[in-house]
C-alpha angles and dihedrals in degrees: 000000000000124000096272092048094048089049094051094043092048095043091045096056093035092056093044086053095049098035094055093035094050089044089056092045092046093052092046089047092053093051092046091049088059092049102037126058125241088246092058090048086052090057091054088051088063090052090051090056095054095038095046092053093047092048089056089052091049095054093041093186094293093122094058089045092054092049091049096048110091098200099044112170134198088253090057093050093043091051090051091047095055092043092052091047094049094047090047090056091050095050093044087057090049092051092047093058093038093054097085093049091050091052092053095044093052094035089227113146113221094018092116097060094042090050092050092050098041093046090072088079086079091068094042089051094048091054089060103035099096094040089055093044093054089051092054091044088059090044086237097153090149093072091040091052093054092048099048095042091052094046094046094047094050093045092046094051093050092046091053092051091049092049092048089056092052103261090136114179091011091064087059091048092050091049091058095043097045093045091057094042092052092046095050093047094051092047089059092046097048101034118073095208117112127176120243124222096264138105114192119203089197094054091044093054092045095051096036092051089064098029105048094069091051087045092055088045090051095049092049089049093046091050090050094048095048100033090091090069099066091034093055093040095049098038097042125005145293090255092055089047090052089053088051095048091048091053089049092051090057093043093048091052087082111016100042091041094050092044094050092048094049092043099049094042100042095046099062091038096049089044088064092060100035093120094057106073096188093047092046094051093047094049091045093050093054091049092052093051094045095045097047095049085061097040096050094048095045099044099041089043091052090050090053096051097036100113097048092043095050095047095047096045107038106009139249095294086077097052093109088067092063099086089041089055093048093054092045089054091056091051094041099053088075097047094093090053091050089052095050095049089049090047090058090053090050094046090052088054097246100136089146090062091045089056093046092053093050091054095047093047096049091048086054091054096055096083091047090052093049091048089052093051090060099036102039143253095303091055089046090055095044086054088053092054091053090045091052092056096048091045090056091052091051094044093049093044092061098035088053090063091058099048103018094242105128130207089250092053089051095048092047089052095050100033095088090052091048093051092048093051092044093052093046094046092051089054092047092048090050089065091067089068094060092087097237122144118274097257094051092043095050094047090048093050096048092046094049093043096050094041094050095043095050093040096052094047093043090055095044094040096212111194093227091054091049088052092051090045089054092053092047093049091047089053092050092049090048092051091046093050090051092046091053092049 
């Protein structure tokens, strides 16, 4: 397949994976939100903080290093497998002994036991890391989609049953553990790769030499993304933290999903053309335009319909999370652009620059976080919006030097899309002030938003829109063919 075919194929299956997976997760989350209290969701948010940081340490950038290496051997992948497993055991032991102190610090009864049980997800994840990495390296998102959809569905069903019978926070813990257990088991069943009994110091040094800087960058980024959990929980309450985590779940439905899809598809594809500057720039430019036409429309649209959506899906007890969600959407619409600019830096082998940027950006965020602690969650999220904008400028400034695609060029390319989405979202948001009931409001907002977006782009005939349309039609035809079979 040529570059365009690889991109369409990879994006198609990646989006099928995430669309169905997120749909399952979304439905399960809605049911759980009606059965589990905001305070119990807040307790799980503490777990996310500790586990997310530990997971970054377990991977240590080796996954990215394996994907980038063109002549990856069984010795390389086996070495990474044993390293991941050993580190996961070490960090699980660390979490196990840290748990009682965490419970005391956050004054959250029961947190210690929950953390000890939930932390086992580190080991389960480490057992499947290399299997998953090799699927991504081969751009085999078809197999990955089947595995993740099956695992998420089974784990979600079990979690809902547990929540219905009053298991509360443990239904959320089991959902995480079982989801990873099923995923890892299926990866081993459907993937032919098996590690051999070898650990190569040479392979370790080669991969770690590139990967450790990415690992440090990932750890710094993970801490920043999850630091709001302990800050909000400690400074305010578990209920407020639950509201925040629920807003983040809705916001990440689009921003994180789109970012992950673009990042994991674009990196292996761009890696194959890293030696051809013109081809690399051209491919990257198309990805930027295609991605942002979707990101702007989805995130601004979600911000516009946030109130009606939250009330109808999970109830009025979650109304305080509406402004949180709206601000998260404004910050999240640029996340895919961050990821693509950083992918260019990684593809060009500049993991040192990647690390430097992460350190600079996170130092910039400290004053914003401190202000938020004193002024409240809204101020914290406004600071995050400001931080997202300046992070983009910094990322694009350095990536531009590597492929000669400047920040100004990028902004000029995506500005028309931004203005279209901004105008439409303001009109859609205005419908919420008409005083209609929530069902009529939401249906009217969705109808107006989709009609205006499609109508404007059909009339203007933007190339990025036509490319996105081609991918969507390709997905629809594929689904229809499978349904007919």
